TIVO-2410 file (N, C-alpha, C; in nm, 3 decimals):
# residues 157
REC num residu      c1      c2      c3 atome chaine
REC   1      M  -0.136  -0.789  -0.659     N      A
REC   1      M  -0.060  -0.861  -0.601    CA      A
REC   1      M  -0.130  -0.716  -0.441     C      A
REC   2      T  -0.159  -0.643  -0.453     N      A
REC   2      T  -0.211  -0.573  -0.339    CA      A
REC   2      T  -0.347  -0.677  -0.236     C      A
REC   3      N  -0.407  -0.699  -0.378     N      A
REC   3      N  -0.536  -0.774  -0.351    CA      A
REC   3      N  -0.511  -0.930  -0.272     C      A
REC   4      E  -0.395  -1.019  -0.317     N      A
REC   4      E  -0.345  -1.104  -0.314    CA      A
REC   4      E  -0.289  -1.121  -0.166     C      A
REC   5      L  -0.187  -0.971  -0.107     N      A
REC   5      L  -0.120  -0.989  -0.052    CA      A
REC   5      L  -0.248  -0.939   0.121     C      A
REC   6      L  -0.382  -0.870   0.081     N      A
REC   6      L  -0.455  -0.838   0.149    CA      A
REC   6      L  -0.527  -0.962   0.222     C      A
REC   7      I  -0.563  -1.013   0.154     N      A
REC   7      I  -0.654  -1.185   0.142    CA      A
REC   7      I  -0.586  -1.239   0.197     C      A
REC   8      E  -0.394  -1.200   0.203     N      A
REC   8      E  -0.320  -1.343   0.326    CA      A
REC   8      E  -0.350  -1.269   0.451     C      A
REC   9      V  -0.304  -1.168   0.452     N      A
REC   9      V  -0.367  -1.087   0.566    CA      A
REC   9      V  -0.477  -1.112   0.663     C      A
REC  10      Q  -0.587  -1.095   0.611     N      A
REC  10      Q  -0.733  -1.115   0.620    CA      A
REC  10      Q  -0.726  -1.285   0.717     C      A
REC  11      S  -0.645  -1.354   0.590     N      A
REC  11      S  -0.634  -1.493   0.621    CA      A
REC  11      S  -0.608  -1.557   0.732     C      A
REC  12      L  -0.465  -1.452   0.807     N      A
REC  12      L  -0.366  -1.492   0.901    CA      A
REC  12      L  -0.432  -1.437   1.030     C      A
REC  13      E  -0.522  -1.311   0.975     N      A
REC  13      E  -0.574  -1.233   1.145    CA      A
REC  13      E  -0.722  -1.337   1.194     C      A
REC  14      D  -0.771  -1.421   1.065     N      A
REC  14      D  -0.836  -1.509   1.143    CA      A
REC  14      D  -0.818  -1.659   1.220     C      A
REC  15      E  -0.674  -1.667   1.163     N      A
REC  15      E  -0.626  -1.779   1.216    CA      A
REC  15      E  -0.648  -1.758   1.369     C      A
REC  16      V  -0.577  -1.651   1.378     N      A
REC  16      V  -0.547  -1.594   1.543    CA      A
REC  16      V  -0.619  -1.570   1.581     C      A
REC  17      N  -0.772  -1.516   1.574     N      A
REC  17      N  -0.848  -1.470   1.623    CA      A
REC  17      N  -0.903  -1.618   1.616     C      A
REC  18      A  -0.938  -1.685   1.561     N      A
REC  18      A  -1.031  -1.806   1.586    CA      A
REC  18      A  -0.984  -1.935   1.672     C      A
REC  19      D  -0.862  -1.910   1.756     N      A
REC  19      D  -0.814  -2.012   1.830    CA      A
REC  19      D  -0.728  -1.942   1.904     C      A
REC  20      P  -0.806  -1.912   2.018     N      A
REC  20      P  -0.714  -1.841   2.177    CA      A
REC  20      P  -0.649  -1.894   2.221     C      A
REC  21      Q  -0.700  -2.012   2.198     N      A
REC  21      Q  -0.576  -2.090   2.313    CA      A
REC  21      Q  -0.498  -2.128   2.181     C      A
REC  22      M  -0.450  -2.052   2.046     N      A
REC  22      M  -0.288  -2.097   2.011    CA      A
REC  22      M  -0.194  -2.060   2.100     C      A
REC  23      P  -0.065  -2.198   2.078     N      A
REC  23      P   0.050  -2.143   2.158    CA      A
REC  23      P   0.128  -1.978   2.098     C      A
REC  24      G   0.196  -1.886   2.191     N      A
REC  24      G   0.256  -1.875   2.194    CA      A
REC  24      G   0.351  -1.764   2.085     C      A
REC  25      P   0.398  -1.871   2.066     N      A
REC  25      P   0.576  -1.884   1.917    CA      A
REC  25      P   0.452  -1.862   1.796     C      A
REC  26      Q   0.348  -1.977   1.816     N      A
REC  26      Q   0.265  -1.968   1.678    CA      A
REC  26      Q   0.203  -1.766   1.657     C      A
REC  27      V   0.134  -1.782   1.717     N      A
REC  27      V   0.075  -1.628   1.746    CA      A
REC  27      V   0.193  -1.529   1.662     C      A
REC  28      R   0.256  -1.520   1.718     N      A
REC  28      R   0.344  -1.408   1.714    CA      A
REC  28      R   0.425  -1.507   1.509     C      A
REC  29      R   0.458  -1.586   1.541     N      A
REC  29      R   0.475  -1.598   1.413    CA      A
REC  29      R   0.373  -1.543   1.338     C      A
REC  30      R   0.253  -1.563   1.293     N      A
REC  30      R   0.133  -1.525   1.256    CA      A
REC  30      R   0.126  -1.338   1.242     C      A
REC  31      L   0.154  -1.342   1.347     N      A
REC  31      L   0.211  -1.168   1.310    CA      A
REC  31      L   0.313  -1.135   1.249     C      A
REC  32      F   0.374  -1.177   1.275     N      A
REC  32      F   0.505  -1.120   1.191    CA      A
REC  32      F   0.495  -1.153   1.052     C      A
REC  33      N   0.402  -1.211   1.032     N      A
REC  33      N   0.348  -1.260   0.858    CA      A
REC  33      N   0.256  -1.124   0.809     C      A
REC  34      V   0.158  -1.109   0.899     N      A
REC  34      V   0.048  -1.018   0.906    CA      A
REC  34      V   0.178  -0.880   0.886     C      A
REC  35      L   0.247  -0.864   0.959     N      A
REC  35      L   0.325  -0.700   0.959    CA      A
REC  35      L   0.406  -0.704   0.808     C      A
REC  36      G   0.437  -0.859   0.794     N      A
REC  36      G   0.487  -0.833   0.670    CA      A
REC  36      G   0.414  -0.830   0.524     C      A
REC  37      S   0.345  -0.855   0.524     N      A
REC  37      S   0.235  -0.879   0.381    CA      A
REC  37      S   0.159  -0.770   0.417     C      A
REC  38      V   0.147  -0.700   0.546     N      A
REC  38      V   0.042  -0.519   0.535    CA      A
REC  38      V   0.189  -0.421   0.485     C      A
REC  39      E   0.314  -0.465   0.487     N      A
REC  39      E   0.406  -0.387   0.460    CA      A
REC  39      E   0.430  -0.383   0.281     C      A
REC  40      L   0.463  -0.533   0.244     N      A
REC  40      L   0.458  -0.554   0.116    CA      A
REC  40      L   0.281  -0.521   0.027     C      A
REC  41      A   0.192  -0.550   0.040     N      A
REC  41      A   0.059  -0.463   0.005    CA      A
REC  41      A   0.066  -0.301  -0.006     C      A
REC  42      V   0.162  -0.287   0.089     N      A
REC  42      V   0.104  -0.101   0.098    CA      A
REC  42      V   0.240  -0.084  -0.008     C      A
REC  43      I   0.350  -0.178  -0.054     N      A
REC  43      I   0.481  -0.068  -0.095    CA      A
REC  43      I   0.407  -0.129  -0.223     C      A
REC  44      S   0.284  -0.209  -0.276     N      A
REC  44      S   0.253  -0.248  -0.423    CA      A
REC  44      S   0.162  -0.175  -0.409     C      A
REC  45      L   0.069  -0.129  -0.375     N      A
REC  45      L   0.009  -0.039  -0.363    CA      A
REC  45      L   0.011   0.130  -0.402     C      A
REC  46      G   0.116   0.152  -0.306     N      A
REC  46      G   0.152   0.246  -0.330    CA      A
REC  46      G   0.282   0.221  -0.524     C      A
REC  47      R   0.352   0.212  -0.547     N      A
REC  47      R   0.393   0.200  -0.621    CA      A
REC  47      R   0.245   0.190  -0.767     C      A
REC  48      G   0.146   0.111  -0.763     N      A
REC  48      G   0.059   0.110  -0.854    CA      A
REC  48      G   0.011   0.217  -0.854     C      A
REC  49      V  -0.030   0.271  -0.730     N      A
REC  49      V  -0.115   0.410  -0.754    CA      A
REC  49      V  -0.018   0.504  -0.821     C      A
REC  50      S   0.115   0.557  -0.789     N      A
REC  50      S   0.216   0.622  -0.866    CA      A
REC  50      S   0.231   0.578  -1.011     C      A
REC  51      M   0.246   0.522  -1.100     N      A
REC  51      M   0.225   0.484  -1.154    CA      A
REC  51      M   0.054   0.533  -1.231     C      A
REC  52      I  -0.032   0.459  -1.191     N      A
REC  52      I  -0.213   0.548  -1.267    CA      A
REC  52      I  -0.158   0.703  -1.279     C      A
REC  53      L  -0.133   0.744  -1.142     N      A
REC  53      L  -0.078   0.909  -1.165    CA      A
REC  53      L  -0.013   0.909  -1.282     C      A
REC  54      D   0.099   0.878  -1.318     N      A
REC  54      D   0.202   0.958  -1.421    CA      A
REC  54      D   0.207   0.873  -1.522     C      A
REC  55      L   0.081   0.796  -1.521     N      A
REC  55      L   0.036   0.763  -1.690    CA      A
REC  55      L  -0.022   0.900  -1.794     C      A
REC  56      P  -0.028   0.947  -1.727     N      A
REC  56      P  -0.078   1.097  -1.812    CA      A
REC  56      P  -0.036   1.107  -1.879     C      A
REC  57      R   0.050   1.163  -1.783     N      A
REC  57      R   0.137   1.307  -1.815    CA      A
REC  57      R   0.255   1.234  -1.926     C      A
REC  58      K   0.345   1.065  -1.876     N      A
REC  58      K   0.411   0.995  -1.910    CA      A
REC  58      K   0.410   0.975  -2.069     C      A
REC  59      F   0.243   0.907  -2.126     N      A
REC  59      F   0.184   0.839  -2.198    CA      A
REC  59      F   0.130   0.992  -2.340     C      A
REC  60      G   0.059   1.090  -2.198     N      A
REC  60      G   0.015   1.219  -2.313    CA      A
REC  60      G  -0.176   1.158  -2.328     C      A
REC  61      I  -0.202   1.050  -2.207     N      A
REC  61      I  -0.353   0.999  -2.171    CA      A
REC  61      I  -0.452   1.113  -2.135     C      A
REC  62      E  -0.552   1.098  -2.205     N      A
REC  62      E  -0.602   1.227  -2.165    CA      A
REC  62      E  -0.757   1.146  -2.050     C      A
REC  63      C  -0.743   1.116  -1.928     N      A
REC  63      C  -0.820   1.138  -1.876    CA      A
REC  63      C  -0.816   1.178  -1.752     C      A
REC  64      D  -0.982   1.173  -1.613     N      A
REC  64      D  -0.968   1.245  -1.529    CA      A
REC  64      D  -0.914   1.109  -1.410     C      A
REC  65      L  -0.833   1.189  -1.332     N      A
REC  65      L  -0.793   1.112  -1.227    CA      A
REC  65      L  -0.870   1.082  -1.135     C      A
REC  66      P  -0.916   0.996  -1.065     N      A
REC  66      P  -0.961   0.957  -0.952    CA      A
REC  66      P  -0.942   1.095  -0.845     C      A
REC  67      E  -1.049   1.147  -0.762     N      A
REC  67      E  -0.992   1.246  -0.646    CA      A
REC  67      E  -0.884   1.145  -0.486     C      A
REC  68      S  -1.041   1.014  -0.512     N      A
REC  68      S  -0.986   0.968  -0.432    CA      A
REC  68      S  -0.791   0.894  -0.415     C      A
REC  69      L  -0.821   0.912  -0.515     N      A
REC  69      L  -0.577   0.875  -0.561    CA      A
REC  69      L  -0.498   0.942  -0.546     C      A
REC  70      L  -0.569   1.065  -0.596     N      A
REC  70      L  -0.484   1.204  -0.539    CA      A
REC  70      L  -0.501   1.249  -0.451     C      A
REC  71      T  -0.590   1.233  -0.395     N      A
REC  71      T  -0.632   1.253  -0.182    CA      A
REC  71      T  -0.500   1.162  -0.118     C      A
REC  72      V  -0.526   1.014  -0.101     N      A
REC  72      V  -0.445   0.961  -0.045    CA      A
REC  72      V  -0.325   0.939  -0.103     C      A
REC  73      Q  -0.285   0.955  -0.280     N      A
REC  73      Q  -0.098   0.980  -0.275    CA      A
REC  73      Q  -0.013   1.061  -0.204     C      A
REC  74      P  -0.042   1.165  -0.087     N      A
REC  74      P   0.038   1.181   0.008    CA      A
REC  74      P   0.081   1.081   0.132     C      A
REC  75      A  -0.027   1.045   0.166     N      A
REC  75      A   0.009   0.943   0.305    CA      A
REC  75      A   0.083   0.833   0.253     C      A
REC  76      L  -0.019   0.753   0.139     N      A
REC  76      L   0.037   0.623   0.090    CA      A
REC  76      L   0.128   0.679  -0.006     C      A
REC  77      N   0.236   0.764  -0.004     N      A
REC  77      N   0.374   0.754  -0.044    CA      A
REC  77      N   0.426   0.777   0.093     C      A
REC  78      A   0.403   0.811   0.183     N      A
REC  78      A   0.498   0.804   0.320    CA      A
REC  78      A   0.527   0.714   0.353     C      A
REC  79      I   0.354   0.637   0.424     N      A
REC  79      I   0.401   0.524   0.419    CA      A
REC  79      I   0.486   0.413   0.321     C      A
REC  80      R   0.437   0.360   0.243     N      A
REC  80      R   0.532   0.294   0.138    CA      A
REC  80      R   0.656   0.368   0.144     C      A
REC  81      N   0.728   0.449   0.092     N      A
REC  81      N   0.929   0.464   0.137    CA      A
REC  81      N   0.924   0.449   0.273     C      A
REC  82      A   0.890   0.478   0.379     N      A
REC  82      A   0.847   0.410   0.577    CA      A
REC  82      A   0.886   0.259   0.515     C      A
REC  83      Y   0.840   0.193   0.498     N      A
REC  83      Y   0.826   0.062   0.444    CA      A
REC  83      Y   0.975   0.060   0.380     C      A
REC  84      E   0.983   0.110   0.237     N      A
REC  84      E   1.024   0.060   0.190    CA      A
REC  84      E   1.177   0.074   0.253     C      A
REC  85      H   1.207   0.164   0.358     N      A
REC  85      H   1.330   0.210   0.389    CA      A
REC  85      H   1.314   0.166   0.543     C      A
REC  86      I   1.258   0.067   0.591     N      A
REC  86      I   1.268   0.054   0.729    CA      A
REC  86      I   1.374   0.030   0.799     C      A
REC  87      E   1.525   0.019   0.748     N      A
REC  87      E   1.610   0.030   0.822    CA      A
REC  87      E   1.628   0.162   0.803     C      A
REC  88      D   1.581   0.272   0.772     N      A
REC  88      D   1.628   0.377   0.795    CA      A
REC  88      D   1.525   0.449   0.903     C      A
REC  89      R   1.435   0.379   0.926     N      A
REC  89      R   1.320   0.469   1.021    CA      A
REC  89      R   1.378   0.426   1.121     C      A
REC  90      A   1.422   0.257   1.178     N      A
REC  90      A   1.515   0.177   1.282    CA      A
REC  90      A   1.590   0.226   1.322     C      A
REC  91      L   1.701   0.359   1.286     N      A
REC  91      L   1.765   0.451   1.299    CA      A
REC  91      L   1.729   0.581   1.343     C      A
REC  92      G   1.600   0.605   1.299     N      A
REC  92      G   1.541   0.726   1.362    CA      A
REC  92      G   1.540   0.815   1.258     C      A
REC  93      T   1.573   0.810   1.152     N      A
REC  93      T   1.617   0.890   1.042    CA      A
REC  93      T   1.528   0.832   0.902     C      A
REC  94      V   1.488   0.969   0.853     N      A
REC  94      V   1.453   0.983   0.779    CA      A
REC  94      V   1.521   1.076   0.648     C      A
REC  95      H   1.587   0.958   0.537     N      A
REC  95      H   1.713   1.040   0.383    CA      A
REC  95      H   1.777   1.054   0.563     C      A
REC  96      G   1.819   1.028   0.597     N      A
REC  96      G   1.985   0.996   0.721    CA      A
REC  96      G   1.939   1.107   0.784     C      A
REC  97      T   1.832   1.161   0.798     N      A
REC  97      T   1.839   1.313   0.920    CA      A
REC  97      T   1.755   1.231   0.990     C      A
REC  98      P   1.788   1.312   1.118     N      A
REC  98      P   1.681   1.273   1.231    CA      A
REC  98      P   1.574   1.325   1.250     C      A
REC  99      S   1.447   1.220   1.266     N      A
REC  99      S   1.273   1.267   1.253    CA      A
REC  99      S   1.214   1.175   1.353     C      A
REC 100      E   1.121   1.267   1.401     N      A
REC 100      E   1.065   1.232   1.491    CA      A
REC 100      E   0.918   1.120   1.445     C      A
REC 101      D   0.923   1.146   1.347     N      A
REC 101      D   0.837   1.021   1.310    CA      A
REC 101      D   0.880   0.953   1.291     C      A
REC 102      A   0.987   0.927   1.258     N      A
REC 102      A   1.029   0.788   1.193    CA      A
REC 102      A   0.998   0.657   1.232     C      A
REC 103      L   1.026   0.661   1.384     N      A
REC 103      L   0.996   0.522   1.486    CA      A
REC 103      L   0.850   0.528   1.469     C      A
REC 104      T   0.777   0.611   1.429     N      A
REC 104      T   0.635   0.581   1.463    CA      A
REC 104      T   0.593   0.492   1.349     C      A
REC 105      I   0.661   0.397   1.235     N      A
REC 105      I   0.565   0.298   1.171    CA      A
REC 105      I   0.581   0.195   1.250     C      A
REC 106      F   0.611   0.179   1.372     N      A
REC 106      F   0.696   0.029   1.432    CA      A
REC 106      F   0.527   0.035   1.509     C      A
REC 107      G   0.459   0.153   1.576     N      A
REC 107      G   0.333   0.141   1.624    CA      A
REC 107      G   0.240   0.093   1.568     C      A
REC 108      Y   0.264  -0.086   1.562     N      A
REC 108      Y   0.141  -0.114   1.497    CA      A
REC 108      Y  -0.022  -0.167   1.615     C      A
REC 109      E  -0.043  -0.081   1.664     N      A
REC 109      E  -0.114  -0.143   1.751    CA      A
REC 109      E  -0.291  -0.085   1.699     C      A
REC 110      R  -0.251   0.046   1.632     N      A
REC 110      R  -0.378   0.100   1.541    CA      A
REC 110      R  -0.369  -0.047   1.449     C      A
REC 111      L  -0.274  -0.091   1.419     N      A
REC 111      L  -0.297  -0.189   1.275    CA      A
REC 111      L  -0.320  -0.290   1.323     C      A
REC 112      L  -0.274  -0.357   1.419     N      A
REC 112      L  -0.381  -0.490   1.434    CA      A
REC 112      L  -0.480  -0.495   1.533     C      A
REC 113      S  -0.561  -0.342   1.602     N      A
REC 113      S  -0.687  -0.358   1.681    CA      A
REC 113      S  -0.838  -0.332   1.549     C      A
REC 114      E  -0.783  -0.170   1.459     N      A
REC 114      E  -0.856  -0.168   1.386    CA      A
REC 114      E  -0.744  -0.134   1.230     C      A
REC 115      D  -0.700  -0.241   1.192     N      A
REC 115      D  -0.650  -0.228   1.033    CA      A
REC 115      D  -0.630  -0.104   0.986     C      A
REC 116      V  -0.541  -0.012   1.103     N      A
REC 116      V  -0.573   0.155   1.041    CA      A
REC 116      V  -0.353   0.174   1.070     C      A
REC 117      I  -0.344   0.234   0.940     N      A
REC 117      I  -0.182   0.177   0.964    CA      A
REC 117      I  -0.168   0.363   0.999     C      A
REC 118      T  -0.086   0.369   1.087     N      A
REC 118      T  -0.058   0.509   1.115    CA      A
REC 118      T   0.141   0.543   1.078     C      A
REC 119      Y   0.125   0.635   1.056     N      A
REC 119      Y   0.304   0.724   1.051    CA      A
REC 119      Y   0.265   0.816   0.997     C      A
REC 120      G   0.388   0.933   1.133     N      A
REC 120      G   0.350   1.062   1.205    CA      A
REC 120      G   0.225   1.055   1.146     C      A
REC 121      T   0.183   1.187   1.069     N      A
REC 121      T   0.048   1.211   1.076    CA      A
REC 121      T  -0.055   1.194   0.996     C      A
REC 122      H  -0.028   1.077   0.911     N      A
REC 122      H  -0.058   1.012   0.842    CA      A
REC 122      H  -0.122   0.826   0.854     C      A
REC 123      T  -0.267   0.788   0.793     N      A
REC 123      T  -0.346   0.707   0.811    CA      A
REC 123      T  -0.334   0.601   0.720     C      A
REC 124      L  -0.364   0.502   0.680     N      A
REC 124      L  -0.429   0.434   0.590    CA      A
REC 124      L  -0.472   0.328   0.643     C      A
REC 125      D  -0.631   0.275   0.588     N      A
REC 125      D  -0.742   0.227   0.654    CA      A
REC 125      D  -0.742   0.138   0.541     C      A
REC 126      L  -0.668  -0.002   0.612     N      A
REC 126      L  -0.711  -0.107   0.510    CA      A
REC 126      L  -0.816  -0.168   0.496     C      A
REC 127      A  -0.884  -0.185   0.578     N      A
REC 127      A  -1.023  -0.261   0.599    CA      A
REC 127      A  -1.118  -0.182   0.523     C      A
REC 128      G  -1.121  -0.017   0.519     N      A
REC 128      G  -1.204   0.070   0.538    CA      A
REC 128      G  -1.204   0.211   0.349     C      A
REC 129      E  -1.070   0.145   0.325     N      A
REC 129      E  -1.020   0.321   0.269    CA      A
REC 129      E  -0.963   0.149   0.192     C      A
REC 130      V  -0.896   0.126   0.142     N      A
REC 130      V  -0.795   0.038   0.057    CA      A
REC 130      V  -0.904  -0.027  -0.045     C      A
REC 131      P  -0.961  -0.100  -0.023     N      A
REC 131      P  -1.119  -0.185  -0.122    CA      A
REC 131      P  -1.115  -0.073  -0.214     C      A
REC 132      G  -1.174   0.028  -0.157     N      A
REC 132      G  -1.176   0.144  -0.273    CA      A
REC 132      G  -1.124   0.215  -0.322     C      A
REC 133      L  -1.016   0.203  -0.287     N      A
REC 133      L  -0.885   0.224  -0.374    CA      A
REC 133      L  -0.865   0.136  -0.456     C      A
REC 134      L  -0.836   0.042  -0.458     N      A
REC 134      L  -0.847  -0.083  -0.557    CA      A
REC 134      L  -0.914  -0.095  -0.677     C      A
REC 135      A  -1.072  -0.045  -0.617     N      A
REC 135      A  -1.205  -0.083  -0.719    CA      A
REC 135      A  -1.144   0.036  -0.856     C      A
REC 136      E  -1.101   0.218  -0.752     N      A
REC 136      E  -1.076   0.264  -0.831    CA      A
REC 136      E  -0.954   0.266  -0.945     C      A
REC 137      A  -0.869   0.228  -0.869     N      A
REC 137      A  -0.734   0.251  -0.981    CA      A
REC 137      A  -0.814   0.076  -1.047     C      A
REC 138      R  -0.874  -0.022  -1.035     N      A
REC 138      R  -0.896  -0.074  -1.149    CA      A
REC 138      R  -1.007   0.005  -1.246     C      A
REC 139      V  -1.077   0.066  -1.213     N      A
REC 139      V  -1.136   0.134  -1.316    CA      A
REC 139      V  -1.037   0.255  -1.430     C      A
REC 140      T  -0.999   0.299  -1.323     N      A
REC 140      T  -0.908   0.387  -1.347    CA      A
REC 140      T  -0.822   0.326  -1.492     C      A
REC 141      L  -0.729   0.254  -1.408     N      A
REC 141      L  -0.645   0.173  -1.548    CA      A
REC 141      L  -0.763   0.124  -1.676     C      A
REC 142      K  -0.826   0.056  -1.645     N      A
REC 142      K  -0.944   0.025  -1.716    CA      A
REC 142      K  -1.012   0.104  -1.876     C      A
REC 143      G  -1.027   0.204  -1.809     N      A
REC 143      G  -1.056   0.360  -1.843    CA      A
REC 143      G  -0.948   0.374  -1.938     C      A
REC 144      M  -0.806   0.426  -1.876     N      A
REC 144      M  -0.678   0.419  -1.957    CA      A
REC 144      M  -0.648   0.331  -2.098     C      A
REC 145      V  -0.669   0.227  -2.059     N      A
REC 145      V  -0.626   0.150  -2.221    CA      A
REC 145      V  -0.731   0.148  -2.302     C      A
REC 146      S  -0.811   0.182  -2.257     N      A
REC 146      S  -0.973   0.147  -2.354    CA      A
REC 146      S  -0.935   0.252  -2.422     C      A
REC 147      T  -0.882   0.424  -2.354     N      A
REC 147      T  -0.926   0.515  -2.481    CA      A
REC 147      T  -0.782   0.555  -2.513     C      A
REC 148      A  -0.616   0.474  -2.460     N      A
REC 148      A  -0.536   0.514  -2.521    CA      A
REC 148      A  -0.522   0.440  -2.663     C      A
REC 149      V  -0.460   0.552  -2.740     N      A
REC 149      V  -0.416   0.517  -2.885    CA      A
REC 149      V  -0.292   0.391  -2.900     C      A
REC 150      P  -0.310   0.308  -2.950     N      A
REC 150      P  -0.156   0.240  -2.961    CA      A
REC 150      P  -0.075   0.273  -3.065     C      A
REC 151      P   0.060   0.292  -3.032     N      A
REC 151      P   0.136   0.327  -3.185    CA      A
REC 151      P   0.123   0.286  -3.257     C      A
REC 152      R   0.151   0.321  -3.363     N      A
REC 152      R   0.182   0.266  -3.507    CA      A
REC 152      R   0.327   0.192  -3.501     C      A
REC 153      V   0.275   0.042  -3.529     N      A
REC 153      V   0.420  -0.015  -3.536    CA      A
REC 153      V   0.411  -0.080  -3.666     C      A
REC 154      T   0.497  -0.048  -3.735     N      A
REC 154      T   0.541  -0.075  -3.923    CA      A
REC 154      T   0.668  -0.156  -3.899     C      A
REC 155      L   0.640  -0.291  -3.982     N      A
REC 155      L   0.735  -0.403  -3.944    CA      A
REC 155      L   0.769  -0.368  -4.073     C      A
REC 156      A   0.877  -0.404  -4.046     N      A
REC 156      A   1.018  -0.415  -4.137    CA      A
REC 156      A   0.982  -0.519  -4.301     C      A
REC 157      E   1.040  -0.514  -4.400     N      A
REC 157      E   1.033  -0.599  -4.476    CA      A
REC 157      E   1.154  -0.701  -4.503     C      A
***
């Protein structure tokens, strides 16, 4: 899903960039669609990476976890959490407590100019970093599935 949403983001950005004469309301609608799709893509990626990192512990799967997924997890979790609780951030809070970083999730300048999400001290590069993370996640999941021992199932007679 993350990949599909990022393809949609790129398509919407291409539409806006292809027509410098596009009327303001159409540009605005497309940019809001870009922001919404980015938010959903980050939520999807964050949940997927968390699932991958939890699988070995929860199911006793022995495997090496990619350093890239382990390294990105703090930033990805913080940004995902901010998007999932955007109403909290709009009030300037994190978990109901005032936070200087809360409103930074609405700083879209780098997202729209560089494809980089910023939240507090965290960044996530959609164009440079995320495609590699998706590839690592896919390879890791395939490796886990290929080495996992299926549970024994007995059919009642």
